C-alpha positions in Angstrom: -0.1 0.3 -0.1 1.1 3.5 -0.7 1.2 6.0 1.6 0.4 9.8 0.0 0.1 13.1 1.3 -2.6 14.7 -0.2 -2.9 18.8 1.0 -3.3 22.4 -0.5 -0.2 24.6 1.2 0.3 28.2 1.3 3.2 30.0 0.4 3.7 30.1 4.5 3.1 26.5 4.9 -0.5 27.3 6.2 -3.6 24.4 5.1 -6.2 25.3 7.5 -8.3 28.9 7.9 -8.6 30.1 11.4 -11.8 29.2 12.6 -11.9 25.7 10.4 -12.4 25.0 7.1 -9.7 26.1 4.1 -8.5 29.8 3.1 -9.3 29.5 -0.4 -11.5 27.9 -2.9 -10.0 27.0 -5.9 -12.2 25.1 -8.2 -9.7 23.5 -10.2 -8.2 21.5 -6.8 -11.6 20.5 -5.8 -11.4 18.2 -8.6 -8.2 17.1 -8.5 -9.0 16.3 -4.6 -11.8 14.5 -6.0 -9.6 12.7 -8.8 -7.1 11.6 -6.6 -8.9 10.3 -4.0 -12.2 8.6 -5.5 -11.5 4.6 -4.5 -8.9 5.1 -1.8 -8.9 5.7 1.6 -8.8 9.1 3.4 -7.0 9.2 7.0 -7.6 12.2 8.8 -8.2 14.0 12.2 -11.1 14.2 14.3 -11.5 17.7 13.8 -11.0 17.3 9.8 -13.8 15.3 10.0 -15.8 17.0 12.0 -15.8 20.0 9.4 -17.7 17.6 6.7 -21.4 17.4 6.5 -21.4 14.4 5.5 -18.9 11.4 4.1 -17.1 11.9 0.8 -19.0 9.6 -1.5 -16.6 6.6 -3.0 -14.0 6.7 -0.1 -13.7 5.1 3.0 -12.8 7.5 6.1 -10.5 6.4 8.7 -10.4 9.5 11.4 -7.3 9.5 14.4 -8.2 10.7 17.4 -6.9 11.2 21.2 -10.4 10.8 22.5 -10.9 7.1 23.2 -14.9 8.1 23.9 -15.5 9.8 20.5 -18.2 9.0 18.1 -18.0 9.7 14.8 -20.6 12.4 13.4 -22.0 9.7 10.4 -21.9 6.1 9.2 -19.2 4.2 7.7 -16.0 5.7 9.7 -13.1 3.7 11.3 -12.1 5.4 14.5 -8.3 5.2 15.3 -6.0 6.5 17.8 -2.6 6.8 16.0 -1.3 7.1 12.6 0.3 3.6 12.5 -3.1 1.8 13.8 -5.3 4.2 11.1 -2.7 2.8 8.3 -3.2 -0.9 9.5 -7.0 -0.3 9.2 -6.6 0.6 5.2 -7.8 -1.8 2.8 -7.4 0.2 -0.5 -4.5 -0.1 -2.5 -3.7 4.1 -1.5 -3.8 6.0 1.9 -4.4 9.1 1.6 -3.5 11.2 4.3 -6.0 14.0 4.6 -5.6 16.6 7.2 -5.1 18.3 9.5 -1.7 19.6 10.8 -1.3 17.2 13.6 -2.2 14.1 11.6 0.3 15.4 8.5 2.8 16.3 11.0 2.7 12.3 12.6 2.2 10.9 9.4 5.4 12.5 7.0 7.4 9.6 8.1 5.0 7.1 6.8 4.2 8.8 3.7 6.1 7.8 0.4 4.7 11.1 -1.8 3.3 14.0 -1.6 1.1 15.6 -3.6 0.6 19.0 -2.9 -1.0 22.1 -4.1 1.2 24.8 -3.6 -0.9 28.2 -3.2 0.5 31.5 -4.2 -1.1 32.8 -0.9 -0.3 33.5 3.1 -3.3 33.5 4.6 -3.4 33.8 8.4 -4.4 30.2 10.0 -4.5 27.8 12.6 -2.8 24.4 11.1 0.4 24.2 9.0 1.5 21.5 6.5 5.0 20.3 7.8 8.3 21.4 6.5 9.2 19.7 3.3 12.8 18.5 3.8 15.0 18.7 0.1 17.0 16.1 1.4 14.2 13.6 1.7 11.8 14.6 -1.1 12.6 15.2 -4.2 10.3 16.9 -6.4 9.6 14.8 -9.5 6.6 16.9 -11.2 4.9 20.7 -11.1 2.2 22.2 -12.9 1.9 25.7 -12.6 -1.1 27.1 -13.0 -2.8 30.7 -12.6 -2.2 31.1 -8.8 -1.1 27.9 -8.3 0.7 24.8 -8.9 -0.1 21.1 -8.7 3.7 19.5 -7.2 4.4 15.9 -6.9 7.5 15.3 -3.8 8.6 11.6 -4.0 10.6 10.3 -1.0 14.4 9.8 -2.1 15.6 5.7 -1.7 18.2 7.2 0.9 15.6 7.6 2.8 13.3 4.7 3.6 9.7 5.1 4.9 9.6 4.1 8.6 7.5 0.7 8.7 4.1 1.0 10.9 3.0 -2.5 11.1 
């Protein structure tokens, strides 16, 4: 199974607006997210899931939370308490790490690939994507658009993925 981190990231690494949600609306990015995630499993934090009004159709949802007694707001959500436990619960060919900031930071050692929408904005925020270390990650593709770019990073072979199982 491949572990892919998917995020839209401001030039200041912001991923979450003050008060929750995304700090921008980019329709092309929303279509990109749908294409990448359809049929796969999203691994996401409790706070991120609670921002959804319903589960995203055509995708499994595995939530990471420290709250042992937390109940998901809708059916079909697998609840776990760590990123390794969440990855063990994934039954699809790809685990898509879907936020928020703490989950991204905890999942970085397990990731094979980063699919980032690098947004040419630096909004205020309350959630950030971890630093992308160029010694660990090689940029392998860049599709520049007006105001943002779809960028792919692959883990360098000399920095293997940490085992989770």
